[in-house]
C-alpha positions in Angstrom: -80.8 -284.8 -71.7 -83.1 -287.5 -70.6 -80.7 -290.4 -69.7 -83.6 -292.9 -69.8 -83.7 -292.5 -73.6 -81.1 -293.6 -76.1 -78.8 -290.9 -77.5 -79.6 -292.0 -80.9 -81.8 -294.9 -82.1 -81.9 -296.2 -85.6 -84.3 -299.0 -86.6 -82.9 -300.6 -89.7 -84.6 -302.9 -92.1 -83.5 -306.3 -91.0 -84.7 -309.8 -91.8 -83.4 -311.1 -88.5 -86.1 -311.5 -85.8 -85.4 -307.9 -84.8 -82.5 -305.7 -85.2 -81.9 -302.2 -83.7 -78.9 -300.0 -83.5 -78.9 -297.7 -80.5 -76.4 -295.4 -78.9 -77.2 -295.4 -75.2 -76.4 -292.7 -72.6 -73.6 -294.1 -70.3 -76.0 -293.9 -67.3 -78.7 -296.0 -69.0 -78.2 -299.7 -68.4 -78.9 -302.0 -71.3 -81.5 -304.0 -69.3 -83.4 -300.8 -68.6 -83.4 -299.8 -72.2 -84.6 -303.3 -73.3 -87.3 -303.2 -70.7 -88.6 -299.8 -72.0 -88.5 -301.0 -75.6 -90.4 -304.2 -74.8 -92.9 -302.5 -72.6 -93.6 -299.6 -75.0 -93.9 -301.8 -78.0 -96.1 -304.3 -76.3 -98.5 -301.5 -75.2 -98.5 -300.1 -78.7 -99.2 -303.5 -80.3 -102.1 -304.2 -77.9 -103.5 -300.6 -78.1 -103.5 -300.7 -81.9 -104.7 -304.3 -82.2 -101.8 -305.2 -84.5 -101.5 -308.8 -83.4 -104.4 -310.8 -82.1 -103.8 -312.4 -78.7 -100.3 -310.8 -78.4 -98.4 -312.9 -75.8 -95.6 -310.3 -75.4 -92.0 -310.6 -76.1 -89.9 -313.7 -75.2 -87.8 -313.6 -72.0 -84.3 -312.4 -72.5 -82.5 -310.7 -75.4 -79.2 -310.6 -77.1 -77.0 -307.5 -77.4 -73.6 -306.7 -78.9 -71.5 -303.6 -78.4 -69.4 -301.9 -81.1 -67.2 -298.9 -81.1 -68.2 -295.7 -82.9 -65.5 -296.4 -85.4 -67.4 -299.5 -86.5 -70.8 -297.7 -86.9 -70.9 -297.3 -90.7 -69.7 -300.9 -91.3 -72.3 -302.2 -88.8 -75.1 -300.2 -90.6 -73.9 -301.6 -93.9 -73.8 -305.1 -92.5 -77.4 -304.8 -91.1 -78.7 -303.5 -94.4 -77.1 -306.4 -96.2 -78.4 -309.1 -93.8 -81.1 -310.4 -96.2 -78.5 -311.3 -98.8 -76.0 -312.6 -96.2 -78.6 -314.8 -94.6 -79.3 -316.6 -97.8 -76.0 -318.4 -97.2 -76.0 -318.5 -93.3 -79.1 -318.5 -91.1 -79.5 -315.9 -88.4 -79.3 -318.7 -85.8 -76.1 -320.1 -87.2 -74.5 -316.7 -87.3 -75.6 -315.9 -83.7 -74.1 -319.2 -82.5 -70.9 -318.5 -84.4 -70.6 -315.0 -82.9 -71.2 -316.3 -79.4 -68.7 -319.0 -79.8 -66.1 -316.7 -81.3 -66.5 -314.3 -78.3 -66.3 -317.3 -75.8 -69.8 -316.6 -74.5 -71.6 -319.6 -72.8 -75.2 -320.0 -73.9 -78.0 -322.4 -73.7 -79.2 -323.4 -77.2 -82.8 -323.6 -76.1 -82.8 -319.8 -75.8 -81.6 -319.2 -79.4 -83.8 -318.7 -82.4 
């Protein structure tokens, strides 16, 4: 198995800026994975000419972990985000999740 690739990757339809569910090999650091996704997608966008003057991805990223037991509930949540975000914006939800988890953040880096 190539440990530089996710064990399983599932791109779900998401109205959020971008949502992806991936199961990473334990030896693959999240930062390495994000770098590969950003580099690969930037190369593809530029090669295919999908976005004029593509500046690349923003610096940084947000990631959350979940147990395997939460997988189906998480998939259902992501699929229902469009409806959910009619009452709470993605940014408000992200701030609430960070605050609930006690994670310090700089608001200027949030959507």
